[in-house]
Structure formats: C-alpha cells, structure tokens
Phi, psi and omega in degrees: 000133179264129176253125176242136176232184186296323185290317181291328181295314174307312183297322180292320187283338179260000185049076184291182189284336179280128177307136185300322186289321176303313181304309182301314184291322181297324181291325172306317185293317178298326182289336187277355180279132177284143185216159177288143179306335176293347178277006184249135183250142180289147175220167175263131171259123189215070182288158175254152183280179177295325180300330180288316186287336180270351183298317175306324176299335180262357180063039171246155172042091186283051174281339175231142180258171176297322185288324178289320178297318180293328176293322177289325179295323177306319181288322184289331173307316190274346186246349182240133174293316192279348178242011181298335180267355177291120189239345185222178182288322179300313179300322177297316185289334178292329179287305190282336184228058188291157180292142173274138009281138176268145181278166182301321183295321179292325179292315183294319179289326172304307176294323180291325177294319183294329179289320178300313182292336174286334180278321183288327173267016169063029164281338176223165175237152180296334181267004177300130187276136186223157169227109180264010174064223186286345178292325188190156174268001180303134182253350175226158174306324178297321176291324176297314181302316178302314184290323180294317182295320179296323174295321179289323179299319186278344184079357187264137176054050182296324185300320180292323175300312179304314181293320181302307180306308185301313183306312183289320177307325182273007183076016179267150176082005181280122186264309187205133180261126188227150171229135182286136177231117188284347187197166176282098186285331183301337180292346181269350178307122182183176175275133178227138184287142181267342184096353183272138176231163178202155176250133184233159177298125166269317164219193180301330181236013174228152177219157185237155185266141171234151177241150182264139179234154174233142183267125181254124175256104186275145177208159183276135175208066189067340178205158179285115175244169182218163170241140173271120189254338181215162167228149174209154176249132180231148177297138176259359179075009174271138170228160171198163183279144175290157180302137173307136183098355177293134179304133173214185181222113182270010170086354182255132181288328185279005176241150184224174183042048185292143179201163187275135173228109182057042170085003180244142183265133176196163181223187177256160184290138181290140180276101177256013180299149182290145181259357177229162178281000181262004187219155171241133184242150169207164182262133179249102183295322182297318183269357181048058176195161172273135180249145179225145176247129177286142179273319186198157173204110184239006181244144173292162177282170182239131187240133178239150177253130181231123172275136169288196175254141002283146177208139180221140173215154178244024181080351180246311185237158173239147177229145170221177169235183191288349173268352183286132176271139180257117184246136175246132187233124182241139176229152177250100196260010181285176186292326177233075189285146175270343187102149175286135181252312184213151175229136180237148170218169162204155182234144182228134176280124180243164176293149179311319185291341176300318182301343178292325181254313177051068183276352178084016176243159172097006174295146184228152174094172182280155174286144177247139176286128184283123177239339186199170182300149180226163182239167177236121191277319190277152170282159178107192187279145175219139177263125178251122176242147184197152182199162173230167179227138180264191191284340180264012174067030170282123182255128179290149169290154185296135177249149172213163178196144177258147176213143175270138172259115183236120178245359184277124177287155171293152186256132181293137177232111187242133176237121179269122185281190173261154358282149174204162172206149184290139183284145171263344183276159182284338187280354177204162179266318188230140164258119171232181180248174183288353179248009175283117175294138171237118185262122189247131182211169177229152181232116177265126190292157173290165021262346184219069180291141174281340185058209188050056189270159176223168179221165174233138175222157169208167172211158181252148179240108180061038179086347179258133182297121183260314175231119181292174182316122179243129182280136172231131189250321176276119191239150359288161182241133178255126181251137167241134172284130187266007179212156176275124173166192183271126177238143173245119177253129181240146176200148175217160181248150181226135175268182190284352174263005182081004178294119191253127180273176177295151184270123177278120185237129182213143179252142184231143165252117184259118181225128169074206186222185182254139179227138175246125179248122186274121180250140175246164182296146188078212189279138177229131178254114187231171174211163175256126189275356183206179177282128182278165176302317175215113192268009171297119180313321180302320181280321183296314185258021190293329180274356178223032180299332179282347176261341186254119185271322183195156177227131183233148170215164184235122181265011184104341181222326192228156172262147177230143186222152171229137168226160189293338181249006180055180004284158185230140182251348178268117189256336185216150175254109189242156173289154183089346180260145171263150183222134169275122182241127181257116182248141179272349180200168177288142180197152176262129170263113189258120180233159175225150182169191179211147184286317182239135189216138185297334186254010178232134181290134181303143187296150172201165174202148177276127175260138186260156176308135184099211188268136180235137174261113191237171172223169187275135175266153174147147174224010181265082190286137173223143192261125176207165187280155177295126183252023176264341189181220184251013183296145176275346180300149169256130173257134198263013171195144174190177182204162171308143178299327180286344172271316178305320180264034186301329181287347183253038177247137180289114184296333182268326175274327186076028179238150183296153176267002179249154184243344184213147179213111191231142175228162185237128181252124175237111183260011182088311177256358180207150174210149181192170179264148177230124174264138181248144171254187188296336185258005172280152176283140168261144187247143164299131180100340184263158174247161185211142168273130175235136179263120182261143174272323179226170172289135180207171184252126178260122181226160176302142184264124177250346177226168176231091183248034178311292176197124188300340178261359178282130183226121172287144179298000000 
C-alpha cells in the first residue's frame, strides 16, 4: 500500500532535495507496516479524468505545468513496470493523448497513466478502499493498479483494464480514503521554550526577564508533525536595575531632569527664580507651575486691531464685509507690567465721505467691553474706536480706524462679439462661430466698491461638462469655444472680499468659423464660402448697412436685389452664389458659418446653360497673396479652377462643362476684369461669371479627379 500525505505532495511538486523515487519507495515501506485501524485518518479523494491530465500536452488550461508532470512521471517510472521506459514529456504525451484512432491497448495505458498520476499527486491513495463491482474484486487502489498492469502486460482483457482505471479516474467506486498514522500525535500538544529571552520594564528604573514559548499543535502526516499556533512571553523571575542616568519621571512637577540612580528615579529642583526685576518667583507643586508676583506697573497697555478674512486694503482705504471678524489684542509692554485687565470698543456708522479723512472724531454711543471677536452688519463707512486698562488702572489713550463694509457682490458683464446671430430655436440664445470672441468681465457696484474682481467660468458641451470651474484673474477675459456644437456657458464674479455674485448662464450654438471679406467703394463681386449662421441679408449686413447701398445676384434668368430700405427681392445670402455689392466706402464684411453641418444639407445649386453668377465653396483657409493683380488683400483659401469646379466636369471624357470663367477685381484704387483658365486659382470670398454649355449641378469639391495625369504648368 502506497501512502501519500500533504508534506510528501509538496515535496513532489517542488522536486525536493530527496530523489522522488526514493521518497516514493520509502512511503511503500512505511505502508507495509501493520497498524491498528485507529491509526488511519480520513482524507478527501478527488481524482481527475484523462481530460485533465492531457491538457498540458495540448497547451490548454495551465493547471499543470510540464515541470509538475515530469515530477509525477519520475515517481511513476520507479513504481510501474509498463511505464518505466517513458523518459520525456513527448513520450508521456503519446501515452496520455494518443493519435486517433487509438487501439484498446493505447486506451488502457492512457487510463492507467492517469490513475498513476492521481495517486502520485495525492488525488487518490494506494490505501484508498474501493468497490469496482463486476469489473474487479480489488479492494484498494493498490490492488487495482496491480491488476490493471497485469492485464496490460498479458494483453488479455485490455478493455476491462481500461474500464477499471477510467472508473476510478472518474471518482467512482471510492469507499473510504485513508492515510496511515503510526501513533497518537495529540498527546504531544503543549507549550515549548523557543530559547529566546527579552528584558522588559518592571518600573521606570528596573526591568525583568521574560522567555518566549510557542504552542505546538501536533497532527499526523505519516509521522507526528506540528503547527505553531500561538506565542507567549512568561516571567523568569530574574530582575535587574536599569543603567544609571536612564531617563524617568518621578511624578513631581517641581523637579526636572529626572533619571535613574541605583534603581530609584529622582531629579533636581526646578528653577522658578524670576527672570526680571519686576517679579518674584517660586514653584507651586499643587498647581504644577511657577508663580510670580509683580512688583510695580506704571504704564498703560497697548491695543492693536486685527481684521480677519475677508479683508482688503489698497494702503489708503480698508474694506471688510459683514462676516469679517474684528479682533482686538492688548499687551502691557512696560518694564514691569501688571497685565491687561479690560478692553473697550465701539463702532459708529458714518457717511462714506468720512472714510476719506478719518479724523477720529464724531463717534457715538456707549463703549462695549471686548470679550470676543465682533463683526459690523451695516454697509458703508464705519469708525472703530478702542482702548484698554491694565491691572493697576493705567488707561490707554483712544485708538481709532475707519473701514468700508461692502457686502455687494460684483455683477457679471458678458459681451458676445461678432460674428453672431440670435437663435430662433429654444436650445440657445446665440449662434456664433469658433472664432467669435466672448468677453467676460465684472463690475463692482457703487457706492463703495472694493473692486479687484476675479471670475470663475465653466461650460458644457452637448449637456456634458467639458471644462470645470476655471479661475480668471486678469479681466476682461476673452473666451473662444474650441469646437462646434451646443455650449452652455456659466460664470460668476467674486470681489477681493469674497462677495460672490449670481451665476450668469447662457446657451450658444457654435457653428463653423469666421471669414472677412474686404469691400471697397463702388462695385465688388463677392461670394460666401459657407452656410451662414443666419443668411437673411438684414442680418448679414446689419453692422455695415450704412456702407452698403445694394446687393445683387443672378439666377440665370432674373436679377434679385436687396437694399437697406427695401423693397427687396433677394431673401437669402447663400454659398455657391456670386453677389454684386455696391458700397459707398471701404469696409470689412465679417461673416460666420460652416460648409458642412450635421443638421444642414451641404450646399449645392443648379447652373443653367449660358451665364451664371457663382462663388467659391470652402472653409479650409490657407493664406496666400492675391494672384489676380495688385490688390494688397490676402485671400486665405483657393484651389485650381479645374479642382474647385470638379463637379462640373464630364466624368467620362474628363473635360469641363464650362466655356468661360471671369471675375471682377476691385482694389479700391483700381478695378478690372480677370479671365481664368483651368489652372488659375479660384478664391474664397470672390464671385465669378461662368459660361455653361449645358445644365449641371455645382457642389463643393472635396476631391480633384479631373485626370490623374493632368499637371498644371
């Protein structure tokens, strides 16, 4: 009978210094010792099937490693006749995971090897009692293994050998799991000395010796072994004095520098002699203090006033609010002081103009004895007066100071720059672009503002907090939203006293960017490069209506016009269209919008045969000089005409469907017509006459597929 216990299993899995084969054989010899049935201990048997043992061969489920499998095999080599020649992991895997179809002999060896591994890894024990029914008369795992190997060696009834091992590997037929124990180990349970000693304090100047003991809880594991469950220290009755000079405390306040001498704690007398000529000192053990008696006091005390927070000063005037604590501190600073006895104060509400001079006259009402910090509730200028009296009735001359009490918070002041337009939808107040400045400022109201305002702001992007509260000190502060979407902006102001105003909340819809078109006196041929925030001409030209006399466009058959005083037939300013603008002076037209928007269909228009008035699409601005003439303006985006008008190209033939492309340039001091060929640049903000041979749809160009071999000179 082979006995395996927890200790031997750990040794096998860790490949201990004792050869596994010798350990296994020694366990056989221990098992052969006859013993009373009371020397067997119950254990849990939990064998694994062949599916568990062959997983490492498939590199699945790392519940066993190659190292642990080879350590089990080393024991099996020395204990089994049929597996003694298996020497490496590949040969082991040929047994555990044979190629299909496997012979009955291969299946019998496969299940037999799995049974051996269950025994070696302590999932079963050789002494485990079993009942295999009609398969075998074996009563222990050891008898079953012997019978299985005999059947495999003889080649007779291989299927029964396979079934016996398979039956046990599946945890069937197990009657009782046992491990042999040679003696009663519980009788050894007791406290044992460890050999360790220590010295601990018996009192402040003596110490005693203790020794360490451990409690050993013995248990059976083929032999008696133990676990240490507790430790304790016990007195040995040996004592000794601490070294002379060791720090201690004799419990007397009037002694200091206490130390041990021959095992007794004591100190020297505390020095309570007077440090000044104005007092006499002595030590009082009952009060645990040195007492001093004053000799004389002829000078009054000195009182200072300290403002708590919030407080602000500009070195000329002081400000507080009604929550600011005002503290009075008095000291008796003469050569032989008697100490401060009482402090008095009063506050008087004055006109704001009084604080400009603050001459210390005009206070009204009774003085109040100062016992704790105080505050001032009313706003405006206040005169504060105060003085103290010492214990010899020496009275201080009256002190005074003026202070403004300001409880009014600063008011948020927000200015939305251009371009902007009022929202028609409920979810926003303004439509702006990513380059529209939003100027945040604060105004501290009269009559006595402390000023020095700061602000905090935050904003939400599509309902989600994008930037948390951010502190801004330098005002006014200009904010730009960095992305297109719905924004909710919140900000509030705080003055230097901490007075906090109401939070200003406003919603913005941010779309696109800003573009500036330079208009000169007389006629200008322009276009809008994107979908505007608001395309109503009244809104587009609202800031320069006094400079724009009229705006015209052509749809291929009719003219449409807008003027500031009407009547008007031009209702919208759209991208892709050209516009004649008549101005009475030079002025900049600042517009905002975006070419593509999730909620707006991209712009397009149908061109008819003949002349059409069009404009350039685009919002990806790049700066370059005007290449049409001598204008000083820089147009910030453009592309080859054959790319910009890519949608007006015959896709099969690769030729344009337009015959002419003309623009008009007004530089203020010069104006002229310009004809463009396919390699000339079209510019954002300019308008063009285009001659069409057939009807076609003009849309923004996102690619340029004119001809991959086409190269402009």
